[in-house]
C-alpha positions in Angstrom: -15.5 23.6 -26.0 -19.2 22.6 -25.9 -20.9 21.2 -22.8 -20.8 17.6 -24.1 -17.0 17.9 -24.6 -16.6 19.3 -21.1 -18.6 16.4 -19.6 -16.6 13.9 -21.5 -13.3 15.5 -20.3 -14.6 15.5 -16.7 -15.7 11.8 -16.9 -12.6 10.6 -18.8 -9.7 12.9 -17.8 -6.4 12.5 -19.6 -3.4 11.1 -17.8 -1.9 14.5 -17.6 -5.0 16.0 -16.1 -5.3 13.3 -13.4 -1.6 13.6 -12.5 -1.9 17.4 -12.2 -5.0 17.0 -10.0 -3.2 14.4 -7.8 -0.2 16.7 -7.2 -2.4 19.7 -6.6 -4.5 17.9 -4.0 -1.4 16.4 -2.4 0.1 19.9 -2.0 -3.1 21.2 -0.6 -3.3 18.3 1.9 0.3 19.0 3.1 -0.6 22.7 3.5 -3.7 21.8 5.6 -1.6 19.4 7.7 0.9 22.2 8.3 -1.8 24.4 9.8 -2.8 21.6 12.2 -6.1 23.1 13.2 -8.1 21.9 10.3 -7.9 18.0 10.5 -11.3 17.6 8.7 -10.0 19.4 5.6 -6.7 17.5 5.7 -8.5 14.1 5.9 -10.9 15.1 3.1 -7.9 16.1 0.8 -6.1 12.9 1.7 -9.1 10.8 0.7 -9.6 12.8 -2.5 -5.9 12.1 -3.4 -6.5 8.4 -2.8 -9.6 8.4 -5.0 -7.7 10.2 -7.8 -4.8 7.8 -7.6 -7.1 4.7 -7.7 -8.8 6.2 -10.7 -5.5 6.8 -12.4 -4.4 3.2 -11.8 -7.7 1.8 -13.0 -7.6 3.9 -16.2 -3.9 3.9 -17.0 -2.1 1.0 -15.3 0.0 -0.9 -16.1 0.6 0.6 -19.6 1.3 4.2 -18.6 1.6 4.2 -14.8 2.6 1.4 -12.4 2.9 0.8 -8.7 6.4 0.3 -7.2 7.4 -0.1 -3.6 9.4 3.0 -2.6 12.4 1.9 -0.5 14.1 5.4 -0.6 11.5 7.8 0.8 11.6 7.9 4.6 8.2 6.9 6.0 6.6 5.4 9.1 4.9 2.8 6.8 5.6 1.1 3.5 4.7 3.2 0.4 4.0 2.6 -3.2 5.1 5.2 -5.7 2.8 5.7 -8.7 5.5 5.9 -11.4 5.0 7.0 -14.9 6.5 4.8 -17.6 7.3 8.0 -19.6 7.8 11.2 -17.6 5.5 14.2 -18.4 6.7 17.8 -18.2 7.4 18.4 -14.5 6.3 14.9 -13.4 7.8 11.4 -13.1 5.2 10.1 -10.7 1.8 10.6 -9.2 2.8 10.9 -5.6 2.9 8.1 -2.9 0.2 5.7 -1.8 0.6 3.9 1.5 0.5 0.1 1.0 -2.2 -0.2 3.6 -4.4 2.2 1.7 -3.8 0.5 -1.6 -4.7 -2.8 0.0 -8.0 -1.2 1.3 -9.0 0.0 -2.1 -7.6 -2.5 -4.5 -7.7 -6.3 -4.6 -4.5 -8.3 -4.3 -4.9 -9.2 -8.0 -5.2 -5.6 -9.1 -2.2 -4.6 -7.0 -0.2 -7.3 -8.7 -1.5 -6.3 -12.1 -0.6 -2.6 -11.5 3.0 -3.4 -10.5 5.8 -2.9 -13.0 6.0 -5.7 -15.6 
């Protein structure tokens, strides 16, 4: 792969690549939380996951991924699940996004647009 192709891939990641990155960062964030003594790293990873999820939505919603309120996952606050319209090997979603975080980064119009049709 030449350097131009690598830059294009970096700037325009595939759906699969973004989802893999989201799940990897989400896992790393949970590991950092488990250690408890590195809150700066945990916060940074959490923010990175959010940026990746917003990017995924802006690039692929609502055709390939959509927001759905998750009423089944126990949580202290309401969550959106980023659901895939067609599962990928090993993935049916792109993790959770707290509703308050979605509202901070996306307009009400975009949130409505990104919800399942």
